[in-house]
C-alpha positions as CSV (number, residue, x, y, z in Angstrom):
1,M,-65.6,76.4,-54.6
2,S,-66.6,79.3,-52.3
3,G,-67.1,82.8,-53.5
4,V,-67.6,86.2,-52.0
5,V,-70.4,88.9,-52.1
6,V,-69.1,92.0,-54.0
7,G,-72.4,93.8,-54.1
8,I,-75.9,93.9,-52.7
9,Y,-78.8,95.7,-54.4
10,V,-82.5,96.4,-53.8
11,A,-85.2,98.4,-55.6
12,S,-88.4,99.5,-54.1
13,G,-90.4,99.2,-57.3
14,R,-90.4,97.2,-60.5
15,T,-88.9,99.9,-62.7
16,L,-87.0,101.9,-60.1
17,P,-83.2,101.8,-60.1
18,M,-81.4,99.3,-57.9
19,T,-79.7,100.8,-54.9
20,S,-76.5,99.5,-53.5
21,I,-76.5,98.5,-49.8
22,E,-73.8,97.2,-47.6
23,E,-75.9,94.6,-45.7
24,A,-79.2,92.9,-46.3
25,H,-81.8,91.3,-44.0
26,A,-83.1,88.1,-45.6
27,V,-86.5,86.8,-44.5
28,P,-87.9,83.4,-45.6
29,G,-91.0,83.7,-47.8
30,R,-90.3,87.4,-48.5
31,G,-86.7,87.9,-49.7
32,L,-84.6,90.9,-48.9
33,E,-86.1,93.7,-46.7
34,G,-86.4,96.9,-48.8
35,D,-86.6,95.1,-52.1
36,R,-89.6,95.2,-54.4
37,Y,-90.3,91.4,-54.0
38,F,-90.2,91.7,-50.2
39,D,-93.1,94.1,-50.5
40,G,-95.0,92.2,-53.2
41,C,-94.5,94.9,-55.9
42,G,-91.9,93.2,-58.2
43,T,-92.6,92.4,-61.8
44,F,-93.2,88.7,-60.9
45,S,-94.9,89.3,-57.6
46,D,-98.4,87.8,-57.0
47,P,-98.6,89.5,-54.4
48,F,-95.5,87.9,-52.9
49,P,-92.7,86.1,-54.8
50,D,-92.6,82.5,-55.6
51,P,-89.8,80.9,-53.5
52,D,-87.5,81.1,-56.5
53,S,-87.9,84.9,-56.8
54,E,-87.1,85.8,-53.2
55,V,-83.4,86.5,-54.0
56,T,-81.5,86.7,-57.3
57,L,-77.7,86.5,-57.7
58,V,-75.3,87.1,-60.6
59,E,-71.6,86.6,-61.0
60,D,-69.4,89.6,-61.5
61,E,-67.3,87.6,-63.9
62,R,-70.4,87.0,-66.1
63,I,-71.2,90.7,-66.3
64,A,-67.6,91.4,-67.4
65,A,-67.9,88.6,-70.0
66,F,-71.1,90.1,-71.3
67,N,-69.5,93.5,-71.6
68,R,-66.4,92.1,-73.3
69,D,-68.4,89.9,-75.8
70,S,-71.1,92.4,-76.7
71,A,-69.1,95.6,-76.3
72,G,-71.6,96.5,-73.7
73,S,-71.5,98.7,-70.6
74,L,-73.7,96.8,-68.3
75,Q,-73.2,97.7,-64.6
76,A,-74.0,95.3,-61.7
77,A,-77.0,97.4,-60.6
78,Q,-78.5,97.2,-64.1
79,T,-78.7,93.4,-64.0
80,R,-81.5,93.9,-61.4
81,R,-80.0,91.0,-59.4
82,N,-79.9,91.4,-55.6
83,V,-76.5,89.8,-54.9
84,V,-73.3,90.1,-57.1
85,T,-70.7,87.4,-56.4
86,R,-67.2,86.7,-57.4
87,G,-65.3,83.4,-57.4
88,I,-68.3,80.9,-57.5
89,D,-70.1,79.3,-60.4
90,L,-73.8,80.1,-59.5
91,N,-75.1,77.7,-62.2
92,N,-73.8,74.8,-60.1
93,L,-76.0,75.9,-57.2
94,V,-79.3,75.0,-58.9
95,G,-81.0,72.5,-56.6
96,R,-78.4,73.0,-53.9
97,E,-78.3,74.7,-50.5
98,F,-75.7,77.4,-49.9
99,T,-75.0,80.1,-47.4
100,I,-74.1,83.7,-47.7
101,G,-72.5,84.5,-44.4
102,S,-74.7,82.7,-41.9
103,V,-77.9,82.9,-44.0
104,R,-79.1,79.7,-45.7
105,F,-80.5,79.7,-49.3
106,L,-81.7,77.1,-51.8
107,G,-80.8,77.6,-55.5
108,H,-83.9,77.0,-57.6
109,R,-83.2,77.7,-61.2
110,L,-81.2,80.0,-63.5
111,C,-82.2,83.6,-63.6
112,E,-82.5,84.0,-67.4
113,P,-82.7,87.5,-68.8
114,C,-86.1,88.7,-69.9
115,E,-87.6,91.4,-72.2
116,H,-88.3,93.6,-69.2
117,L,-84.5,93.6,-68.3
118,Q,-83.6,94.3,-72.0
119,K,-86.1,97.2,-72.2
120,L,-84.7,98.7,-68.9
121,T,-81.1,98.4,-69.9
122,G,-81.3,99.1,-73.6
123,Q,-78.6,96.4,-74.0
124,P,-78.7,93.0,-75.8
125,V,-79.1,91.0,-72.6
126,L,-81.5,88.4,-74.0
127,P,-78.9,86.7,-76.1
128,G,-75.9,88.0,-74.2
129,L,-76.8,86.7,-70.7
130,K,-78.5,83.5,-71.7
131,A,-77.3,80.7,-69.3
132,R,-75.2,83.3,-67.5
133,G,-77.8,85.7,-66.1
134,G,-77.5,84.4,-62.6
135,L,-79.5,82.3,-60.1
136,R,-83.0,82.5,-58.5
137,A,-82.9,81.4,-54.8
138,Q,-85.1,81.0,-51.8
139,C,-84.3,82.2,-48.3
140,L,-84.2,79.2,-45.9
141,S,-83.3,81.1,-42.8
142,E,-83.6,84.7,-41.5
143,G,-80.5,86.8,-41.0
144,V,-78.2,89.5,-42.2
145,F,-75.4,89.2,-44.7
146,R,-73.0,91.8,-45.9
147,T,-70.7,92.7,-48.8
148,G,-67.5,90.7,-48.3
149,D,-69.3,87.7,-46.8
150,P,-68.5,84.3,-48.2
151,V,-70.8,82.3,-50.5
152,D,-70.5,78.6,-49.7
153,P,-72.2,75.6,-51.2
154,K,-73.4,72.9,-48.8
């Protein structure tokens, strides 16, 4: 049941566009270096994220299903999730440890869509991504992971 990272994204501010990067530096208690939550300026920062807001993930397959079911045109970066995966059911990682490359994470809860996301995308993500909007996770170890790295449950 392992998957692969097909995209990594960060944004330096709560409404700024997500930028695609090839590798990310994960830091426990902060998230991904260069991301809004790492610097305490994300929508849900206070001033630093709760452990379940350090890193967010979404499945490429769920984005494709949303677009098919809603005739949408949502791109991976527009989901505002940090890591896009393929080949793994992220919902099954709630309450479980997993690795991306050699970096350890803990899946906390589903990353349900919110009104902020719907406003930024202009697409019906509230109903369309319910229960398929991704995963909120906490960094358990520091390290670098890259596009193409495996995502493995423990």
